N, CA, C and O atoms as a GROMACS GRO file, in nm:
protein
  500
    1MET      N    1  -2.056  -8.300  15.438
    1MET     CA    2  -2.025  -8.394  15.331
    1MET      C    3  -1.938  -8.346  15.238
    1MET      O    4  -1.948  -8.243  15.171
    2SER      N    5  -1.842  -8.437  15.240
    2SER     CA    6  -1.711  -8.420  15.163
    2SER      C    7  -1.709  -8.468  15.046
    2SER      O    8  -1.745  -8.581  15.013
    3HIS      N    9  -1.652  -8.356  14.957
    3HIS     CA   10  -1.666  -8.366  14.794
    3HIS      C   11  -1.539  -8.407  14.768
    3HIS      O   12  -1.453  -8.355  14.838
    4PRO      N   13  -1.494  -8.509  14.664
    4PRO     CA   14  -1.382  -8.519  14.603
    4PRO      C   15  -1.368  -8.415  14.465
    4PRO      O   16  -1.457  -8.383  14.386
    5TYR      N   17  -1.242  -8.380  14.465
    5TYR     CA   18  -1.208  -8.262  14.377
    5TYR      C   19  -1.060  -8.271  14.308
    5TYR      O   20  -0.963  -8.316  14.369
    6GLN      N   21  -1.053  -8.222  14.168
    6GLN     CA   22  -0.935  -8.240  14.118
    6GLN      C   23  -0.886  -8.071  14.082
    6GLN      O   24  -0.964  -7.986  14.037
    7TYR      N   25  -0.780  -8.054  14.104
    7TYR     CA   26  -0.726  -7.932  14.040
    7TYR      C   27  -0.592  -7.912  13.969
    7TYR      O   28  -0.495  -7.985  13.994
    8VAL      N   29  -0.589  -7.810  13.879
    8VAL     CA   30  -0.436  -7.790  13.812
    8VAL      C   31  -0.384  -7.660  13.862
    8VAL      O   32  -0.472  -7.578  13.888
    9VAL      N   33  -0.274  -7.626  13.878
    9VAL     CA   34  -0.199  -7.504  13.895
    9VAL      C   35  -0.182  -7.443  13.762
    9VAL      O   36  -0.116  -7.505  13.679
   10LEU      N   37  -0.237  -7.323  13.732
   10LEU     CA   38  -0.195  -7.246  13.590
   10LEU      C   39  -0.039  -7.188  13.603
   10LEU      O   40  -0.001  -7.122  13.700
   11ARG      N   41   0.018  -7.214  13.524
   11ARG     CA   42   0.177  -7.165  13.527
   11ARG      C   43   0.196  -7.053  13.400
   11ARG      O   44   0.156  -7.074  13.286
   12TYR      N   45   0.254  -6.946  13.439
   12TYR     CA   46   0.286  -6.860  13.336
   12TYR      C   47   0.450  -6.875  13.284
   12TYR      O   48   0.546  -6.843  13.354
   13VAL      N   49   0.458  -6.929  13.149
   13VAL     CA   50   0.581  -6.958  13.094
   13VAL      C   51   0.619  -6.867  12.984
   13VAL      O   52   0.586  -6.883  12.867
   14PRO      N   53   0.691  -6.770  13.030
   14PRO     CA   54   0.700  -6.682  12.927
   14PRO      C   55   0.773  -6.725  12.812
   14PRO      O   56   0.739  -6.690  12.699
   15ARG      N   57   0.887  -6.810  12.839
   15ARG     CA   58   0.982  -6.856  12.744
   15ARG      C   59   0.947  -7.009  12.730
   15ARG      O   60   0.993  -7.084  12.816
   16VAL      N   61   0.878  -7.056  12.640
   16VAL     CA   62   0.854  -7.222  12.656
   16VAL      C   63   0.984  -7.296  12.651
   16VAL      O   64   1.011  -7.397  12.716
   17ASP      N   65   1.069  -7.226  12.557
   17ASP     CA   66   1.202  -7.300  12.541
   17ASP      C   67   1.285  -7.309  12.661
   17ASP      O   68   1.369  -7.399  12.664
   18ARG      N   69   1.274  -7.233  12.758
   18ARG     CA   70   1.358  -7.232  12.868
   18ARG      C   71   1.296  -7.302  12.997
   18ARG      O   72   1.357  -7.332  13.100
   19GLY      N   73   1.150  -7.324  12.967
   19GLY     CA   74   1.090  -7.390  13.065
   19GLY      C   75   1.071  -7.321  13.214
   19GLY      O   76   1.018  -7.389  13.302
   20GLU      N   77   1.108  -7.205  13.238
   20GLU     CA   78   1.061  -7.125  13.364
   20GLU      C   79   0.951  -7.084  13.355
   20GLU      O   80   0.898  -7.048  13.250
   21CYS      N   81   0.888  -7.085  13.498
   21CYS     CA   82   0.763  -7.066  13.534
   21CYS      C   83   0.729  -7.019  13.620
   21CYS      O   84   0.806  -7.043  13.714
   22VAL      N   85   0.617  -6.935  13.658
   22VAL     CA   86   0.556  -6.878  13.782
   22VAL      C   87   0.404  -6.909  13.794
   22VAL      O   88   0.322  -6.877  13.708
   23ASN      N   89   0.374  -6.973  13.908
   23ASN     CA   90   0.218  -6.985  13.930
   23ASN      C   91   0.134  -6.870  13.934
   23ASN      O   92   0.161  -6.774  14.006
   24VAL      N   93   0.020  -6.876  13.850
   24VAL     CA   94  -0.062  -6.773  13.842
   24VAL      C   95  -0.198  -6.788  13.883
   24VAL      O   96  -0.271  -6.690  13.904
   25GLY      N   97  -0.242  -6.928  13.898
   25GLY     CA   98  -0.370  -6.946  13.899
   25GLY      C   99  -0.420  -7.105  13.937
   25GLY      O  100  -0.337  -7.196  13.932
   26VAL      N  101  -0.537  -7.126  13.968
   26VAL     CA  102  -0.593  -7.254  14.013
   26VAL      C  103  -0.719  -7.285  13.954
   26VAL      O  104  -0.814  -7.208  13.972
   27VAL      N  105  -0.733  -7.403  13.875
   27VAL     CA  106  -0.865  -7.434  13.852
   27VAL      C  107  -0.899  -7.552  13.908
   27VAL      O  108  -0.823  -7.648  13.904
   28VAL      N  109  -1.019  -7.556  13.966
   28VAL     CA  110  -1.073  -7.677  14.072
   28VAL      C  111  -1.223  -7.723  14.004
   28VAL      O  112  -1.315  -7.648  13.971
   29HIS      N  113  -1.219  -7.853  13.997
   29HIS     CA  114  -1.333  -7.903  13.961
   29HIS      C  115  -1.386  -8.015  14.068
   29HIS      O  116  -1.306  -8.095  14.115
   30SER      N  117  -1.506  -8.017  14.100
   30SER     CA  118  -1.568  -8.108  14.174
   30SER      C  119  -1.680  -8.137  14.112
   30SER      O  120  -1.762  -8.046  14.119
   31GLN      N  121  -1.725  -8.260  14.037
   31GLN     CA  122  -1.850  -8.308  14.001
   31GLN      C  123  -1.943  -8.339  14.090
   31GLN      O  124  -2.060  -8.326  14.054
   32SER      N  125  -1.919  -8.381  14.210
   32SER     CA  126  -2.028  -8.407  14.310
   32SER      C  127  -2.079  -8.259  14.345
   32SER      O  128  -2.199  -8.236  14.358
   33ALA      N  129  -1.988  -8.168  14.358
   33ALA     CA  130  -2.050  -8.032  14.387
   33ALA      C  131  -2.081  -7.958  14.318
   33ALA      O  132  -2.121  -7.849  14.359
   34GLY      N  133  -2.074  -7.991  14.176
   34GLY     CA  134  -2.110  -7.906  14.066
   34GLY      C  135  -2.022  -7.755  14.048
   34GLY      O  136  -2.061  -7.644  14.012
   35VAL      N  137  -1.896  -7.802  14.086
   35VAL     CA  138  -1.794  -7.681  14.080
   35VAL      C  139  -1.707  -7.704  14.001
   35VAL      O  140  -1.646  -7.811  14.008
   36LEU      N  141  -1.675  -7.603  13.897
   36LEU     CA  142  -1.561  -7.569  13.813
   36LEU      C  143  -1.527  -7.430  13.817
   36LEU      O  144  -1.597  -7.346  13.760
   37ARG      N  145  -1.440  -7.407  13.872
   37ARG     CA  146  -1.369  -7.276  13.918
   37ARG      C  147  -1.254  -7.240  13.898
   37ARG      O  148  -1.160  -7.316  13.921
   38CYS      N  149  -1.233  -7.110  13.850
   38CYS     CA  150  -1.080  -7.061  13.825
   38CYS      C  151  -1.049  -6.928  13.912
   38CYS      O  152  -1.111  -6.823  13.904
   39VAL      N  153  -0.958  -6.951  13.982
   39VAL     CA  154  -0.914  -6.820  14.070
   39VAL      C  155  -0.767  -6.796  14.033
   39VAL      O  156  -0.691  -6.890  14.010
   40TRP      N  157  -0.731  -6.672  14.027
   40TRP     CA  158  -0.588  -6.634  13.976
   40TRP      C  159  -0.543  -6.501  14.038
   40TRP      O  160  -0.620  -6.413  14.078
   41HIS      N  161  -0.404  -6.496  14.040
   41HIS     CA  162  -0.354  -6.355  14.076
   41HIS      C  163  -0.208  -6.353  13.995
   41HIS      O  164  -0.132  -6.447  14.016
   42VAL      N  165  -0.179  -6.278  13.928
   42VAL     CA  166  -0.070  -6.230  13.856
   42VAL      C  167  -0.012  -6.119  13.977
   42VAL      O  168  -0.064  -6.018  14.025
   43ASP      N  169   0.134  -6.194  14.004
   43ASP     CA  170   0.216  -6.086  14.093
   43ASP      C  171   0.329  -6.022  13.970
   43ASP      O  172   0.409  -6.099  13.917
   44ASP      N  173   0.326  -5.906  13.942
   44ASP     CA  174   0.398  -5.858  13.844
   44ASP      C  175   0.526  -5.857  13.850
   44ASP      O  176   0.591  -5.870  13.747
   45ASP      N  177   0.578  -5.845  13.954
   45ASP     CA  178   0.739  -5.856  13.999
   45ASP      C  179   0.754  -5.982  13.971
   45ASP      O  180   0.788  -5.985  13.853
   46ARG      N  181   0.746  -6.104  14.018
   46ARG     CA  182   0.767  -6.232  13.977
   46ARG      C  183   0.767  -6.274  13.828
   46ARG      O  184   0.849  -6.352  13.780
   47ALA      N  185   0.663  -6.212  13.757
   47ALA     CA  186   0.629  -6.243  13.629
   47ALA      C  187   0.752  -6.179  13.553
   47ALA      O  188   0.821  -6.239  13.470
   48ARG      N  189   0.770  -6.050  13.591
   48ARG     CA  190   0.851  -5.953  13.526
   48ARG      C  191   1.016  -6.010  13.546
   48ARG      O  192   1.100  -5.991  13.458
   49ALA      N  193   1.043  -6.068  13.650
   49ALA     CA  194   1.160  -6.144  13.713
   49ALA      C  195   1.228  -6.253  13.584
   49ALA      O  196   1.342  -6.258  13.537
   50LEU      N  197   1.105  -6.333  13.555
   50LEU     CA  198   1.128  -6.433  13.456
   50LEU      C  199   1.148  -6.352  13.298
   50LEU      O  200   1.235  -6.392  13.220
   51ALA      N  201   1.061  -6.240  13.264
   51ALA     CA  202   1.058  -6.196  13.136
   51ALA      C  203   1.025  -6.049  13.160
   51ALA      O  204   0.910  -6.017  13.193
   52PRO      N  205   1.114  -5.965  13.145
   52PRO     CA  206   1.106  -5.834  13.182
   52PRO      C  207   1.018  -5.755  13.077
   52PRO      O  208   0.977  -5.644  13.110
   53GLU      N  209   0.990  -5.800  12.963
   53GLU     CA  210   0.918  -5.772  12.839
   53GLU      C  211   0.789  -5.816  12.857
   53GLU      O  212   0.708  -5.793  12.768
   54ALA      N  213   0.752  -5.878  12.960
   54ALA     CA  214   0.616  -5.976  12.950
   54ALA      C  215   0.496  -5.871  12.940
   54ALA      O  216   0.491  -5.760  12.994
   55ASP      N  217   0.395  -5.938  12.851
   55ASP     CA  218   0.285  -5.845  12.825
   55ASP      C  219   0.184  -5.933  12.921
   55ASP      O  220   0.129  -6.037  12.888
   56LEU      N  221   0.173  -5.860  13.059
   56LEU     CA  222   0.073  -5.914  13.143
   56LEU      C  223  -0.053  -5.864  13.128
   56LEU      O  224  -0.136  -5.909  13.208
   57ASP      N  225  -0.095  -5.776  13.041
   57ASP     CA  226  -0.201  -5.761  12.988
   57ASP      C  227  -0.258  -5.874  12.914
   57ASP      O  228  -0.376  -5.907  12.927
   58ALA      N  229  -0.175  -5.936  12.836
   58ALA     CA  230  -0.236  -6.055  12.759
   58ALA      C  231  -0.239  -6.178  12.857
   58ALA      O  232  -0.318  -6.271  12.841
   59LEU      N  233  -0.155  -6.172  12.952
   59LEU     CA  234  -0.163  -6.286  13.044
   59LEU      C  235  -0.298  -6.287  13.112
   59LEU      O  236  -0.367  -6.388  13.114
   60ARG      N  237  -0.340  -6.156  13.178
   60ARG     CA  238  -0.449  -6.144  13.245
   60ARG      C  239  -0.573  -6.189  13.153
   60ARG      O  240  -0.667  -6.255  13.197
   61ALA      N  241  -0.564  -6.151  13.040
   61ALA     CA  242  -0.681  -6.164  12.960
   61ALA      C  243  -0.683  -6.324  12.938
   61ALA      O  244  -0.796  -6.371  12.942
   62ALA      N  245  -0.574  -6.420  12.914
   62ALA     CA  246  -0.582  -6.539  12.901
   62ALA      C  247  -0.657  -6.610  13.024
   62ALA      O  248  -0.744  -6.697  13.017
   63LEU      N  249  -0.603  -6.554  13.134
   63LEU     CA  250  -0.677  -6.606  13.245
   63LEU      C  251  -0.822  -6.563  13.276
   63LEU      O  252  -0.889  -6.638  13.348
   64GLU      N  253  -0.875  -6.456  13.233
   64GLU     CA  254  -1.002  -6.434  13.242
   64GLU      C  255  -1.082  -6.524  13.137
   64GLU      O  256  -1.202  -6.541  13.155
   65ALA      N  257  -1.026  -6.576  13.039
   65ALA     CA  258  -1.096  -6.650  12.937
   65ALA      C  259  -1.100  -6.790  12.986
   65ALA      O  260  -1.189  -6.868  12.951
   66VAL      N  261  -0.993  -6.825  13.075
   66VAL     CA  262  -1.014  -6.938  13.134
   66VAL      C  263  -1.132  -6.933  13.240
   66VAL      O  264  -1.203  -7.032  13.258
   67GLY      N  265  -1.148  -6.837  13.297
   67GLY     CA  266  -1.264  -6.814  13.431
   67GLY      C  267  -1.386  -6.828  13.351
   67GLY      O  268  -1.481  -6.890  13.397
   68THR      N  269  -1.392  -6.776  13.238
   68THR     CA  270  -1.524  -6.753  13.150
   68THR      C  271  -1.561  -6.886  13.103
   68THR      O  272  -1.681  -6.912  13.091
   69MET      N  273  -1.466  -6.980  13.073
   69MET     CA  274  -1.461  -7.130  13.048
   69MET      C  275  -1.498  -7.204  13.148
   69MET      O  276  -1.553  -7.310  13.115
   70CYS      N  277  -1.484  -7.182  13.276
   70CYS     CA  278  -1.523  -7.252  13.386
   70CYS      C  279  -1.679  -7.226  13.420
   70CYS      O  280  -1.757  -7.315  13.454
   71GLU      N  281  -1.715  -7.083  13.402
   71GLU     CA  282  -1.833  -7.031  13.436
   71GLU      C  283  -1.945  -7.092  13.352
   71GLU      O  284  -2.052  -7.134  13.396
   72ARG      N  285  -1.904  -7.090  13.222
   72ARG     CA  286  -1.998  -7.131  13.112
   72ARG      C  287  -1.913  -7.132  12.974
   72ARG      O  288  -1.826  -7.054  12.937
   73PRO      N  289  -1.967  -7.246  12.910
   73PRO     CA  290  -1.906  -7.245  12.763
   73PRO      C  291  -1.945  -7.138  12.672
   73PRO      O  292  -2.065  -7.122  12.649
   74PRO      N  293  -1.858  -7.062  12.616
   74PRO     CA  294  -1.882  -6.994  12.519
   74PRO      C  295  -1.967  -7.002  12.407
   74PRO      O  296  -1.946  -7.110  12.352
   75ALA      N  297  -2.062  -6.930  12.342
   75ALA     CA  298  -2.153  -6.997  12.221
   75ALA      C  299  -2.086  -7.031  12.131
   75ALA      O  300  -2.139  -7.119  12.063
   76ASP      N  301  -1.961  -6.990  12.089
   76ASP     CA  302  -1.884  -7.067  12.001
   76ASP      C  303  -1.782  -7.185  12.005
   76ASP      O  304  -1.712  -7.230  11.914
   77VAL      N  305  -1.793  -7.220  12.122
   77VAL     CA  306  -1.717  -7.342  12.199
   77VAL      C  307  -1.794  -7.486  12.131
   77VAL      O  308  -1.916  -7.504  12.139
   78ASP      N  309  -1.718  -7.563  12.077
   78ASP     CA  310  -1.756  -7.703  12.052
   78ASP      C  311  -1.872  -7.781  12.170
   78ASP      O  312  -1.860  -7.806  12.290
   79ALA      N  313  -1.974  -7.803  12.085
   79ALA     CA  314  -2.051  -7.879  12.171
   79ALA      C  315  -2.027  -7.972  12.260
   79ALA      O  316  -2.109  -7.996  12.348
   80ALA      N  317  -1.890  -8.052  12.247
   80ALA     CA  318  -1.846  -8.147  12.309
   80ALA      C  319  -1.801  -8.081  12.454
   80ALA      O  320  -1.807  -8.161  12.547
   81LEU      N  321  -1.757  -7.947  12.490
   81LEU     CA  322  -1.723  -7.888  12.593
   81LEU      C  323  -1.849  -7.838  12.672
   81LEU      O  324  -1.835  -7.739  12.744
   82THR      N  325  -1.962  -7.894  12.663
   82THR     CA  326  -2.065  -7.815  12.747
   82THR      C  327  -2.081  -7.859  12.898
   82THR      O  328  -2.130  -7.781  12.980
   83THR      N  329  -2.042  -7.978  12.930
   83THR     CA  330  -1.997  -8.019  13.066
   83THR      C  331  -1.896  -7.975  13.144
   83THR      O  332  -1.793  -7.950  13.082
   84GLN      N  333  -1.894  -7.954  13.282
   84GLN     CA  334  -1.796  -7.880  13.355
   84GLN      C  335  -1.686  -8.005  13.341
   84GLN      O  336  -1.568  -7.970  13.329
   85GLY      N  337  -1.710  -8.124  13.342
   85GLY     CA  338  -1.591  -8.234  13.340
   85GLY      C  339  -1.514  -8.219  13.212
   85GLY      O  340  -1.391  -8.211  13.212
   86LYS      N  341  -1.589  -8.214  13.098
   86LYS     CA  342  -1.522  -8.209  12.967
   86LYS      C  343  -1.426  -8.069  12.960
   86LYS      O  344  -1.309  -8.073  12.922
   87ARG      N  345  -1.484  -7.962  12.999
   87ARG     CA  346  -1.403  -7.820  13.024
   87ARG      C  347  -1.291  -7.838  13.109
   87ARG      O  348  -1.177  -7.802  13.080
   88PHE      N  349  -1.327  -7.897  13.218
   88PHE     CA  350  -1.186  -7.945  13.317
   88PHE      C  351  -1.071  -8.022  13.223
   88PHE      O  352  -0.953  -7.991  13.209
   89GLY      N  353  -1.147  -8.138  13.162
   89GLY     CA  354  -1.032  -8.194  13.076
   89GLY      C  355  -0.959  -8.127  12.988
   89GLY      O  356  -0.837  -8.137  12.979
   90TRP      N  357  -1.049  -8.034  12.901
   90TRP     CA  358  -0.975  -7.947  12.798
   90TRP      C  359  -0.880  -7.843  12.878
   90TRP      O  360  -0.764  -7.821  12.844
   91LEU      N  361  -0.939  -7.786  12.980
   91LEU     CA  362  -0.832  -7.691  13.041
   91LEU      C  363  -0.708  -7.748  13.113
   91LEU      O  364  -0.605  -7.681  13.117
   92SER      N  365  -0.715  -7.862  13.165
   92SER     CA  366  -0.631  -7.939  13.222
   92SER      C  367  -0.519  -8.011  13.144
   92SER      O  368  -0.417  -8.054  13.196
   93ALA      N  369  -0.553  -8.021  12.997
   93ALA     CA  370  -0.460  -8.084  12.896
   93ALA      C  371  -0.356  -7.991  12.875
   93ALA      O  372  -0.366  -7.869  12.866
   94PRO      N  373  -0.242  -8.069  12.868
   94PRO     CA  374  -0.115  -8.018  12.833
   94PRO      C  375  -0.081  -7.935  12.728
   94PRO      O  376  -0.120  -7.977  12.620
   95ARG      N  377  -0.018  -7.825  12.725
   95ARG     CA  378  -0.010  -7.740  12.584
   95ARG      C  379   0.108  -7.670  12.608
   95ARG      O  380   0.154  -7.656  12.722
   96SER      N  381   0.159  -7.627  12.510
   96SER     CA  382   0.299  -7.544  12.469
   96SER      C  383   0.266  -7.408  12.441
   96SER      O  384   0.289  -7.360  12.330
   97THR      N  385   0.213  -7.340  12.536
   97THR     CA  386   0.181  -7.192  12.534
   97THR      C  387   0.224  -7.122  12.665
   97THR      O  388   0.258  -7.188  12.763
   98VAL      N  389   0.220  -6.979  12.664
   98VAL     CA  390   0.261  -6.945  12.755
   98VAL      C  391   0.165  -6.952  12.892
   98VAL      O  392   0.217  -6.928  13.001
   99LEU      N  393   0.065  -6.977  12.886
   99LEU     CA  394  -0.014  -7.005  13.001
   99LEU      C  395  -0.019  -7.163  13.009
   99LEU      O  396  -0.076  -7.205  12.908
  100GLN      N  397   0.019  -7.258  13.087
  100GLN     CA  398   0.007  -7.386  13.088
  100GLN      C  399  -0.060  -7.449  13.204
  100GLN      O  400  -0.038  -7.389  13.310
  101PRO      N  401  -0.138  -7.558  13.213
  101PRO     CA  402  -0.172  -7.604  13.325
  101PRO      C  403  -0.055  -7.712  13.398
  101PRO      O  404  -0.003  -7.797  13.326
  102GLY      N  405  -0.030  -7.706  13.503
  102GLY     CA  406   0.034  -7.839  13.579
  102GLY      C  407  -0.032  -7.991  13.568
  102GLY      O  408  -0.114  -8.028  13.484
  103PRO      N  409   0.014  -8.053  13.656
  103PRO     CA  410  -0.051  -8.187  13.640
  103PRO      C  411  -0.164  -8.169  13.738
  103PRO      O  412  -0.171  -8.073  13.814
  104VAL      N  413  -0.254  -8.268  13.734
  104VAL     CA  414  -0.394  -8.280  13.795
  104VAL      C  415  -0.351  -8.327  13.920
  104VAL      O  416  -0.279  -8.425  13.932
  105HIS      N  417  -0.396  -8.255  14.020
  105HIS     CA  418  -0.394  -8.321  14.175
  105HIS      C  419  -0.534  -8.336  14.212
  105HIS      O  420  -0.624  -8.279  14.149
  106GLY      N  421  -0.555  -8.415  14.318
  106GLY     CA  422  -0.696  -8.446  14.368
  106GLY      C  423  -0.692  -8.415  14.530
  106GLY      O  424  -0.591  -8.383  14.593
  107GLY      N  425  -0.820  -8.432  14.579
  107GLY     CA  426  -0.829  -8.400  14.715
  107GLY      C  427  -0.984  -8.433  14.761
  107GLY      O  428  -1.055  -8.492  14.681
  108SER      N  429  -1.035  -8.395  14.889
  108SER     CA  430  -1.132  -8.411  14.933
  108SER      C  431  -1.172  -8.286  15.007
  108SER      O  432  -1.078  -8.231  15.065
  109THR      N  433  -1.289  -8.228  15.017
  109THR     CA  434  -1.293  -8.115  15.092
  109THR      C  435  -1.475  -8.101  15.112
  109THR      O  436  -1.555  -8.157  15.037
  110ALA      N  437  -1.508  -8.024  15.215
  110ALA     CA  438  -1.648  -7.993  15.224
  110ALA      C  439  -1.700  -7.874  15.142
  110ALA      O  440  -1.817  -7.858  15.107
  111ASP      N  441  -1.594  -7.791  15.115
  111ASP     CA  442  -1.639  -7.683  15.033
  111ASP      C  443  -1.543  -7.644  14.901
  111ASP      O  444  -1.447  -7.567  14.913
  112PRO      N  445  -1.572  -7.693  14.799
  112PRO     CA  446  -1.465  -7.707  14.676
  112PRO      C  447  -1.478  -7.554  14.640
  112PRO      O  448  -1.380  -7.522  14.572
  113GLU      N  449  -1.569  -7.443  14.661
  113GLU     CA  450  -1.543  -7.314  14.620
  113GLU      C  451  -1.463  -7.233  14.698
  113GLU      O  452  -1.411  -7.134  14.646
  114ALA      N  453  -1.438  -7.267  14.853
  114ALA     CA  454  -1.353  -7.222  14.939
  114ALA      C  455  -1.226  -7.298  14.920
  114ALA      O  456  -1.123  -7.245  14.961
  115GLU      N  457  -1.219  -7.410  14.865
  115GLU     CA  458  -1.076  -7.461  14.846
  115GLU      C  459  -1.006  -7.418  14.748
  115GLU      O  460  -0.884  -7.424  14.755
  116ALA      N  461  -1.065  -7.371  14.646
  116ALA     CA  462  -1.010  -7.275  14.535
  116ALA      C  463  -0.930  -7.170  14.588
  116ALA      O  464  -0.816  -7.166  14.542
  117GLU      N  465  -0.960  -7.080  14.677
  117GLU     CA  466  -0.923  -6.995  14.718
  117GLU      C  467  -0.810  -7.023  14.816
  117GLU      O  468  -0.718  -6.943  14.832
  118ARG      N  469  -0.820  -7.154  14.889
  118ARG     CA  470  -0.714  -7.195  14.978
  118ARG      C  471  -0.589  -7.225  14.907
  118ARG      O  472  -0.475  -7.200  14.944
  119LEU      N  473  -0.630  -7.288  14.792
  119LEU     CA  474  -0.507  -7.346  14.708
  119LEU      C  475  -0.430  -7.216  14.656
  119LEU      O  476  -0.308  -7.203  14.664
  120LEU      N  477  -0.524  -7.113  14.594
  120LEU     CA  478  -0.438  -6.976  14.551
  120LEU      C  479  -0.361  -6.920  14.663
  120LEU      O  480  -0.257  -6.856  14.645
  121GLU      N  481  -0.405  -6.940  14.762
  121GLU     CA  482  -0.302  -6.878  14.828
  121GLU      C  483  -0.162  -6.947  14.890
  121GLU      O  484  -0.053  -6.892  14.908
  122ARG      N  485  -0.200  -7.086  14.918
  122ARG     CA  486  -0.111  -7.181  14.927
  122ARG      C  487   0.010  -7.199  14.800
  122ARG      O  488   0.131  -7.215  14.811
  123LEU      N  489  -0.060  -7.191  14.701
  123LEU     CA  490   0.029  -7.230  14.558
  123LEU      C  491   0.060  -7.105  14.480
  123LEU      O  492   0.165  -7.103  14.416
  124VAL      N  493  -0.020  -7.000  14.478
  124VAL     CA  494   0.005  -6.893  14.394
  124VAL      C  495   0.080  -6.755  14.480
  124VAL      O  496   0.193  -6.715  14.454
  125ARG      N  497  -0.003  -6.700  14.576
  125ARG     CA  498   0.034  -6.599  14.629
  125ARG      C  499   0.180  -6.577  14.705
  125ARG      O  500   0.207  -6.468  14.756
   0.00000   0.00000   0.00000
């Protein structure tokens, strides 16, 4: 069975005013498969090429927070974000921070969990 899914690439934008970025993660959502998953990888050399002073520990903490939001809504999160679809909408909303989602893309796959890893390999590593 094939499941439709949506995904966004997470981008590290160390200087928002310059708009330069490096891909660091992917968030995949498939309502029909009940999947909302974040996978990520920070290439220190790529990130430091854009910003030698980059706080990569803070970037990793932000990516871990996205992963937590995908797994379950934290207790202090607004009740409006209790479903996976609403959390994906919130995570994929444009923002002007150092960790930004790219445009929403879609596809179809038999295994949305594995698709997250495939997209990470193709778009981030």
